[in-house]
N, C-alpha and C positions, 0 to 999 in steps of 0.2 A: 735468244729465248725470251718469250713473252713473260712479263713480270708476274701476272696473275697465274700463269701456268707454272712458273717457278715456285710460287708460294704453295700451290697445291702439291707439287712434287716434294717439297720439303716436309710436308705434314703426312705424307703417305708412308706407311710402314710396309716394308718388304714382306711378302707372304712366304718367301723362301728362306728368309733369314730371321733368326730370333734375336739378333743384335739390335740394340736401340738405334733409332735413326740418328744420323749425324746432321749437324746444322752447318750447311755450306753457305758461304757468302753469296748474296743474291746479285746476279749480274743483270742489269737492266738494259735492255735493248729496245729500240723503237720508242724510247722515251728520252726526253731532254734531260741529260745529267745535270744535276745542280751541284756545282762545285763551290758555290759561294757559301762560306761558313756562316755568314751573318743571316743568310736565308734559313739555315738549319736552326740557328738560335731563335729566330723569330717564330719558328714552329709553323712554317707555311704548310698548308694542306697539300696533299699530293699522295699518289699511290705509294711512293717510297716510304713516307712517314707513317701513314695510317695503317698500312698492311702489317708492318712490323709490330706495332702495338697490338693489332688484332691477333697476330700469331701468338703473341705472349698470352693473351687472354685465353686462346684456345688451349694452349699447353697447360694452363692452370685451371681449366674448367673441371668441375667435378664429374662431368659426363664424358671426359676424354677416355679413350681406350688405348692411347699410345703408351708404350713402355719407355718412359723417358727418365732422365736423371737430372740432378741439380745442375750439372754442367751444361746440359741442353738448354735449361731455363736461363742460365747465366749468359750463354752464347746468344740467345734470343734477345736478352736485355741489351747487350753491347751493340746489337745491330740497329737499335733505335737511334736515328740521327737527330731528331728534334728534341730540344730541351724541355719543351712543354709536355711532349709525350713521355719523356723520361720522368718528369715529375709525376704524371699519372701512373707510370709503371711502378714507382716507389710505393704508392698507396696500394696498388694491386698486389704486389709481392708481400707487403706487410700483412695484409688482411686475408691472404689466401690460406685456407685450412688444408689445401691440397699439398702444400709443401711439407707439412708435418704428418698428415695422415697417410700419404702415398709415397713421398720421397724420403721420409725418415729424417727430416731436418730437426735438430734439437735446439729449442729455445731460439735465441736471436743470432746464432752463429752465421747463418746464411745472409741474414739482413745486414750484418756488419760488413760482409763482403760487398753487398750491393751498395751500401752507403759509401764505402771506400771508392768504388768505381765512379759513383755519381760525383763525389768530391773531386776526383781526378779529372773527370770530364769537364767540370766547371773551370778548374784551374787551367786545363788545356785550352779551352775556349778563350779565357782571359789572356793567356800568354800569346795566342795567335793573333787576337784582334786588339789587345791592349786596352787603353782607356776608353776607346769608342764604345765598348760594350759594358763598361763598369756600371752604368746606370740603366742598362737595358732591363725592362720589367720582367722579361722571361728569365734572365739570369738571376735577378733578385728573388723571383718566386721560387726558383729551384734551390737557391742557397738557403732560403728560409725553410723550404720543405726538407732539406737535408738536416738542418738544425732541429726541426720538429721531430724527424724520425730518429735522430741521435738521442733526443730526450726520451723518446719512447723506449729505445734500446736500453739506455741507462736505468730508467725507472723499472723496466721489466727485469733487468739483471739484479737489482736490489731484491725484488720479490723472489726471483728464481733462486738466488743464493740463499735467502732465508729459508725457503721451502726445502732446499736441498740439505739444509743443516740437520734435518730430522727431528725438529722440535715437536714434542708430543702435544696433542690438543686435549689430553685427558683432564677432566676436572679434578681439582684438589678438594679435599674435605673443607666444608665451610668453617672458617676460622672465626675468631672474635670479631664482632661488628664494630664499626667506627661510629655509627649513628643509630639512634632508635628507628629512624625511617627505614633502615636496612632490614630490620627484623619484621617490620610491618609489610615491606615489599615481599619478603619470603612467605609471609603468612597469606598474602593475597594470591600468590602463585599456588600455594597448597590448596587454598579454597577453590580456586578455579579448577584444579584437577579433580577435586572431589565432586564438585557440582557437575562438571561436564563429562566426567568419566573418561577423560582422555589426557594424555601428557601435554603439558604446555609447550613441549619441544616437538610436537607431532609434525609441524610444518617447517622445522628448521632445515635449511638446505645443507646438503653434504658438502664437504670441502674436496673438490676434485682438482686435478692438475690444471693449472692455468697455462694454456698454450699462448705462444707469442701472438699468433693471429687473433685470438680472442681478445687479448689485451689491446692490440692495435685497433681492432674494430671499435672498442669502447672509448678510444681516445679521440678527442676532437680538438682542433686548434681554436684558441680564444680569438674572437673577432678583434683584430687590432685597430681597424678604422673606427669601430663603434666605441671602443674603450680608449682610443687615443694613445696606444702604446707604440713607441717608436720601434722600427725594425731592428735597431741595434741592440735592444734589450732581449731579443730572441723571443720565440713563440712560447706561449704558456699552454700547457695541456690541461684541458678539462675532460671530464667523462661525459659520455653521450646523455641525451635528455631522457632516454628510456630507463626507468628504474630497474626493470627486469634485465636490460642489457648490461647495466653496470654493476649488478649485484655481485656477480662472481669476482669481479675485479676488486670491489670494495672488501670482500671477505679476505682476500689475500693481502691487500694494502694494510688493513688494520689488524691482521692476524698477530703481529708481534705484541699487541696490547693485551692479549689474553695469556701472555707468558710472564716471565719475571721482569723486573724493572731494568735489567741490564740490556735487554734487547728492544724495549719499547720505542727507543729512538730511531729504530729502522723505519718506522712509519713516517717520522719527520723527514728522514733522508729521502724517502720516496717523493714526498710532497715538494721538497726542495728541488729535487731533480725535475719534477714536473713544472716547477716555477710558480706554484700556487701556495707556497707555505705561508705567505702573508695575507692570503684571502681568508679571513677569519670566518666570514659568513658561509663560504663554500665548504670549508672544512667542517663546520658544524652540520651542514646539510648532509654531507657524506657520512659523517660519524653517526648521525641519528639513523640513517638508513641501515648502516652496517649493524648498529646495536640491536635493531629489531630482528636481525637474523641469527643472533647468538642464542645458545641454549640458556635457559633461565638461570639455573644455579651457577653455571660457569660465568655468566655475565655478572652475577652478584658477587661471586668470589673475587673476580678481577677488578671489581669496582669499589666495594664497600667493606670487604672482609679481609682481615690479615693486616700485615704491616706495610707492604709495599704498594699493593693496588695499582698496577701500571695504568689502567684506564683512568683512574682518578688523577694520577700524576700527569698524564697527558692532558687531561682537561684543565688541571691547574695551570699548566703552561699556556693553554688557550685563553683562560680567564685573565692571566697576567697580560697577554697581548691585547685582550679586549679592553682592559682598564687603561692600558697605555695609549691605545689608539682612539678609544671612544670614552673619554673620561666623563662626559656629560650624560651618557646614556643611563636611563633609569633601570633597565633590566640587563643584567649580565648574561652572556650567552643567549642573546635574544632570539637567534635563529633556532636554537635547540628548544627554547621556551615555546616558540610557535609550533615547532615540530611536535612537541608533547601535547599541545592543545589540539592538534589535528590528527593525532594518532589514535587508531581504534584498537590497537593491541594494548589494552589498558594495564595488564600486569607489568609488561615490559616498559610501558610509558611511565608507570609509577616508579619503577626501579631506575630508569634513566633520569627522571626528574630528581629522585633522591640523590643520585650520583652527582648531577649538576649542582644541586643545592650544596652538597658537601664541598665540592671544588670552589664554589663561590664563597662559602663560609670561610674556608682556609685563607683564600686570597684577600677577601674583604677584611678579615681580622688583621692580617698583616698590613693592609692599607690603612686601617683605622689606627694602628699603632704608629705607623710612619707619619700620619697627619695629625697625631695627637687628638683624635676624636672628631676632626672636621668631616671626615668621611665615615659614616656609621655603618657598621656591618649589618645591623638589624634592618636598615633600609634596603640594602642589597638582597637580604634574605626574604623579605616580606613577599615579593611576587612569587617566589618559589614555594614558600609555605602555603600561600593561597592556592597555587596550582596543584600541589600535592593533595590538599584537602578536597579540591574539586574532583581530582582523579579518584579519591577515596569514595566520594559520593557516587560517581559513575560506576565504579566497580561494584558497589553495593547494589545499584539498580540492575546492572547487567547480570549479576549472578543470581539475585533474587528472582528476576524475571527471565531466566536463561532460556526456558522453553516456550515462552509466550511473547517475547519482545520481537518486534518486527525487524527484519534485516534490510528494509528498503533503504535506509540511510545509516551510515556508520555512527555508532554512539561515541561521539567525541565532544570535548569541551567546546570547540569552535562551532560545531553544529548545534549544540544545546544553546549556546549564547547567541546564535543567529536570530533566535526569537520566533522563527516561523517553520521550524522542522520538528521539534520535540515539545511535548506538553507534559509537565510534571504531573498534572492532574490525570492525564491519560495513563501514565505509569501506575499511579496510586489506585486508580479505578480497576486496572487489570489485576493488581495485587489483591484488592478487596474481593474480586470475583473468584480468586483462588480459595478464599475462605468460605464464601457462600454466595448464592445468587439471589437470596431472599432479601428484600428491602429491610424488613424488620431486624434481621440478624445483623446487617451491616450498620444500621443506625445505632444499634446497641454497641457494636464494636467501636465505632467512632467516638461514642460517649465515654467508653471505658479508657480509650487512649488519651482523651483530654485530661483525665484524672490520674494518669499513670505517672509515677515518679521515675520511670526508666526512659522516658522520652528525652532525646537531645538531638541537636543538629550536628551531624558529622563534619560539616564544613567549617565549624568553629574550632578554636583552640582546645575546647573541651574534648573534642574527638581525637586529639593527639595522644591522650593517655592510653597506655597499653590495655587497661581494662576495658576501655570503650571500643577501640578498634578490634580487639579480640572478640568482643561481644557482637560486633557487626559481622565478622567472619563466621562465627558460630551460627549467627542468625541466617546467613546465606546457605551454609551447609545443611542446616536443619530443614530447609524447604518450607513449603506453605503450611506445614503443620504447626509452625511456631510463630506467635506474634503477628505483626503486620508491618509492612513497609512504612505505613503512615506514622508509626512510632518515631521514625527518624526524619520526618518532614513535618514538624509541629505547626509551622506557619501555613501549611497547605491543608490542614484539617477543616475544610470548608464544605459542609454537606451538600449544598446546592450544586456547586461545580462538580463535585465527585459523582453525584447522582446523575447529572447530565451526561457525563462521560460513560457511566455504567450503562445507561439506557442505550447509547449508541453502540457500545461494545456488545451488549447482549443482543441487540438487533443484528450485528454482524455474525455473532455465534449462531443465531437462529438461521441466518442466510446460508450458513454452511451445513446446518442440520435442520432443514425445514420441517421435518417430521416432529421435532421436539417443540411443540407449541408453548410449553412451560417457560422456555427461554424468552419468548416474545411476551408472555404474560408478566414475567419479572421485569422486562424492559419497560412495560407500561406502568408497573408499580413504581419504578424509579421516576418515570415522567410525572406520575401523579403527585409525587412528593415535592416537585419543583414549585417554588413560590417566589414571586418577585420581591425585590428589596435591595438593600445595599450589597448583599452577597451575590445577587444575580439579576441582571437587567431583564425586564419582561420581553424585550425583543429577542434576547438570546433564548429564553425559554420557548417562545413561539417557534424560533428557527430550529431548535433541537427537536421539538415535536414534529415539525414538518420534515426534518431530515430523516427521522425514523420512517415516516410514511413514504417519502419520495424514494428513498434508496432501497428499502427492504420490503415494504408491503405493496405499494402501488404496482410494481412490475408483475406481481402474481395475478392481479385482476386484469391487467392489460393482456396477459397471456391467456387468461380464461376466456375473455370475450373476443379477442382478435387473433389468437394463435401465438405460438412460440417463435415464429419467424420474425415477429415484430419486437421480440424481447431477447436480445442477445445475451443479457446477463444471467438468464436462467437456463438450467439444463432440463430439456424436455424429458429425458429419461428419468430424472429424479422427481420432477414436479408433476408430470402428468398423472401418475397413479394417485398422488395426494389430492390433486384437484378433482379427480373422479370420486373421491371418498367424501360423501356428504357430511359425515360427522366432522372430519378434519376441516372442510371448507366452512361449515357452520361455526366451528370454533375460531377459525381465523377471522371470519366476518365479525364475530362478537368482539374480538380484540381490535380489529380495524375500526369498527364503529366507535369504540371507546377512544382510540387515538384521534379520530376526526372530531370527536366530542371535546377532547382536551384542546385541540387546535381551535375549535370554534369558541371555546370559553374565553379566549384571549382576544380582546379587541385592541390590538396594538399595531399602530402604523408608524410610530415615531422611532427613528433610529439615531436621533441626535445624541450628541455627547458620548457616543461609543468610542470615537477616536481619542477623546480626552482621557478615557480610562486606560489607554495603552501606555504602559511604562517601559522603561529600559529593562532589558533582560540581561541577567548575569552580572549586574553591578556588585562590586565587593563592598559590603557594609561591614561595620565593626562586628556584627553578630553573625557573619558568615555569608555564604553564597545565597543571594536573594532568590534567584530563579524565578523572578517575576510572579510571586504568589498572589499579588493583588489582582492580576488579570491573566486571562488565558487566551492566547492567540487562536487556538483551535476553535473555541466557541465563538470568538469574535469573527473569525473568517466565515464560519457557517452562517452567522447572522448577516454579514455584509453581502454574501452572494445569494441571499434569499430575497426574492422580489416581494412586493406587496400582494397579499392574497385577495382574491375576489370572493365575496361572500356567496354570490349566486353559484359560482363554480363549486364551492365547498358543499353547498346544499345539494347540488346535483349528485356529487360523488357519495355523500353520506346517505342520500336516499337509495342509491343502488346497493350500497353495502347493507343498509338496514333491511332492504327487501330480501337479500340473501339469507338473513337470519330466519325468515319465515317461509321462504319458497325455495325449493330445490330445482325448480324448472328454469334452467339457464336460458333456454330458447325463448321462454315467455318474458323473462327479465330483459333479454336483449332488445325487446321491442321498446324498452324505456330509454335506450341509449340515443344520444344525438345522431342525426343522420350524417353528420360530418366526420364521425369516427375519431374525434379529437379528445375523447375522454380517456382518463388514466394514462395520459402522457405526462412527461416531466413538467411540461408547461401548463397543464390543464387547470391547475388551481389558481393560476395567475392570469387567465384570460377569461373574458366574459362568455357565457354560454346561453344561447337563446333556445327556448323550447319550441315545439311544433305541435299541432293538433294530433299528429300521428303518435308522437311520444306520449301525449296525455291519454289517448285511448289505450295505449300499451300499459301505462301506469294503472289505469282503472282495471284492466284485465288482471294485472298482477295483484292488486288489492282484492279483487273478487276471488282470486285463487287462494289467497291467504285466508280470507274470511271463511271460505267454504271449508278449507282444511281445519280451521279452528272450530267451525260448527260441527264437523264430524267428530271432534274430540270432546265436545260438551257432554257432561254427565250430570250437571247440576243446573238449577235455574239460572238463566242468563243475568249477569250483572255487567253493566257497561264499563265498569272500572277494569274489567278484564281486557279491554281493548285499548288501554292507554298507549302502549307502544305502537300499535297499529295506527291509532289516531295520530300519533306523532309522525309516523311515516307519511300518512295522508296529508298532514299539514305541510310537510316538505314538498309534496307534489301538488299542492294547491287543491287538495280534496278536503272539503269541510268535514268536521267531526260528525255532524248529523247525517251526512251521506254514508260515512263509515258505519255508524250505528244502524241506520236503516238497512243497508246492504247486509249487515251481519244478521239482522232479524230475518230478512228474506232468505239468507243462506240456511238459517235454522229450519224454515219452512221447506226449503228445497230438499233437505235431508230427512224430512218427516218427523222432526222433534218438536211438534207444535206445543206440547205441554211445557217446554223449557222457557217459553217467551211470555207467559202470562204476566209475570211481574214487570217485565221490561216494557210491555205495551201500555201499561198504566201511566208511564212517563212519556206522554206524547210530545213533550217539548224537545226531546232528543231525537225525534224522527222527522224525516222529510216525508210529509203526508202524501204528496203527489207521487213521489217515487215509490212509496210503499204500496199505494193503491194500484198504480199502473203495472208495476212488476208483479204485485200480488195476484192481480187478475190473470196474468199470463201463467203463473205457477198453478193457480186454481184450475184454469182451463185444462192444463196438462193432466192434473189429477183426475178431473171429471172425464176427460177423454179416455184415459186409461181404464177408469172404473167402468164406464159405459161399455167399452169394448170387452171388458171381462164379463160383464153381465150378459151381453148379447151372445156370448159363446155358451151360456147355459140355456137349454131349450125351453125349460119351463118358465124362464123369466122373460122370454122374448115378447110375450103379450104385454108385459109391463112396459118394456122399452118402446112399444108402439104407441103407448099413451102419452109419451113425453113430447114436448113442443119440438116440432121438426126444425124450425128455424134456429132455435137456440142450440140444438144439437149440431146443426151444420156449421154455424159460425164459431161455436166452441171447438169443433173438430179442426176447422181451418186455422184458428188461432194456435191451437196446440201443435199442429204439424209445422207451422212456421216458427215455432219457438225452439231455441237451442236447448231448453230444459227437457224436451221430450227425449232427446238422445241420451241424456245423462240420468233420466228418471230412475230406471231400473237399477242402475249401478249405485245411485245415491241412497235410495230407500231400502234396497236389499230385499230380503224375503218377507218383510213385514211392512207393506206399504200403508200409508195413512188411511184410516177408515173413512167411510162416507160422512159419518158424524163429525169427525175432525175437520174434514174439508169444508163441511157446511158451517161449522163454527168459525173457521178461518174466513169464509166468505162473509159471515156476519160481521166479523171484525173489519173487513174491508169496507162494508157498507157503512159501518159506524164511522170510520175514518173519512169516508167520502163526503160526509156532511161538512167536514172542515175545509174541503177544497173550494177553490174559487170557481166562478162561472165559466172560466176558460177551459176547465178540465171536466165538464159534465159528461163527456163521452165515456171516460173511464169510470165515473160514478154509475152511469147507467148500465155499463157492462157488469160492474160488480153487483148491482141490484138484480140484473137478469140472471146471472149465474147463481146468485143466492136463491132466487125464486125457483130456478131449475133444480138446484140441489134439494130445496125444500119439497118440491113435488116428487122428486125421486125418493126421498126419505119416506114420504107418506105412502107412496105406491108400494114401497118395499114393506112398510109396516102392515098395509092391508093384505099383501101377499102372505106375510108371515101369519097373520090372524087366520086367513083362509086355510093355510096349511095346517094350523093347529086344530081348526074346527073339523076339517076332513079327517085328521088323525084320530080325534076323539070319537 
């Protein structure tokens, strides 16, 4: 029979019979039989060895459809000839959930039988071959694997026997407390439940049956070579690296500690059986993880309330070992200390720290008595006291800012003291914004807190009194309607730093609600309050102002001029309707112009000495947790990553924004943008920008549009002071103020409001005479052309028109038709066009100004004179016609 065919035959189930398949010995033909036992021991590869192990894997597969029994599995095991494969089979059988789920195996009973067989197998091999195999690595490996699995069985049996005892996990009523820290811990748990509106035990895992396969999967053998442990000492069992994978096992290992003091030593027995009872650091690590899975009140009751407190008793034994093994160590239970520092479940971390402190207190007092004061208990307790106070501070922050605190990083002591993750000023600024968004209101709040007698630092010994920590918990429960978090951070009441953070926070809030421009206005109010000095470096102020522009305002304008595809941080569905709203866009541009103005007001290029301002974070001073109130990494980092700004680039951007304040024509303003399309990028303010003649022409068109719009709105005599903001825009674009004033006067004439400029024309020093005459002649020619055309349509006036100078009429008509003003004339002047008398007076003004022109511009002066004479002749002819009409009528 072929070996492969025999294997298939064994795994096939008879269709005609419901009886489970029998496992027959495999007969190998056409293969060289290996009768050498040493070859089997060496684990040589070959179909005989490999196929049997593969058959066992198939039998234990969760996908198998075979109706098998434990005897079939056992028979498959004994058919494995190779000791190395037998070693693998032990792991396979121990971790197979199929044995319990489908074959009904209870606990470790089957694995005991398996280990007994493996032990007999090794003994048989040694008896057959004697001392020649005593040091064979495959034999040694299997013997150690058997010891390892025997430890797993013994450890599991301890757990299984305890669970089978039917001990209840019901919580007892809270008894008398052993330390004031216990009452504070319970208070923080209650405060958490009231603030979050959920039970502190909402995510506590349930206690399910621990199957042997689950326990075996979580067990790993300690690396003997790395740790230098001799094989004679036997393997040591650690739990797997996965916290999730070992959680269920830890729940059952430490379960005796939540019961009475008479059974808590079961936990020690389990660790002794695993061979790690002397590994203090590992036990602390496992204990901390398990403690976080306990119900809050149940953990407190077993730790710090009542007479026995089994958890406390277990920790006392651990502290005693710690003192004996590490007498020179400054912090007792150092691993649990670091665990509490890195734990984000703050209420349980506080309870755990309080329990550890109590255990250290009991043992250190005994040590102090034994050494007659050479070892002081107070020195052993100091690190734990400081840790508890820090946890108090973090619970205060987390509960006060429960709905607004970012979850990007866990709020832990280690993260806070890292110095580059959390900013206390950021917390305080968020809390201030819960009170009000208005700068004046917050300034008044900060001043009142400075004078308050209720202010104290919770990280000092003063916060240990019951009246103070109860006040903190009530403060958290009351929410934002009561006091301010700044009340408990007196060292951080620094208005400039807080205002800088508020500005950035308000900018972020506006980014999420862009329709609420008042948020951005309040951000600018906070920016406006910033002033350089000892409290805040000018470089930081400049960087914060730039940050508001770069992150929140700049992308909007990039999207407006270049489309939303270029700005991934904005939602087109939200922003497009707002950008199409002229009132919203004008309001945003007003704010943006002010932000750029604030940026422009700081001429700061020196970032020296910023590094020297950076102090250590989290240092323990005698007056509490410093939290680096002198400097703020958040603002320093913003400053460091901000390059030096180019003034020419700032001028360009501010000019575009200023233009949007006066002109809604985005297409026209787009003509002012650089041809390279590199404006409103994140790097635009830090790179040089060169203008082009095309851009300058576009800018002049925008200015003319703005001036024309303003001229249409004029209702009182013109005063050039009305043009200050437009003149400021022109200066940014290289357009002189006299040009702005002159073009405005011309715009007044274009809309036919000649009477509004009489006073302005008296101040000829603010006008560009050559521009005024040249463009004025063009405007006047359009007026005369339209007026003559109107008169020609009146039959009785045609004889008068025939008397006018033909040459003047012709070139005046040609000039008017070539002028852009002809197309807009009817729309600008409306139904009441300027009269002939007004036009003649305008021409007289032009003639008057033409005398101030140089010899190079005599052509414009001559045209002004010719048009003036033409209008004068027309007026006289019209006057004669009127007199003749009156005479005929009489």
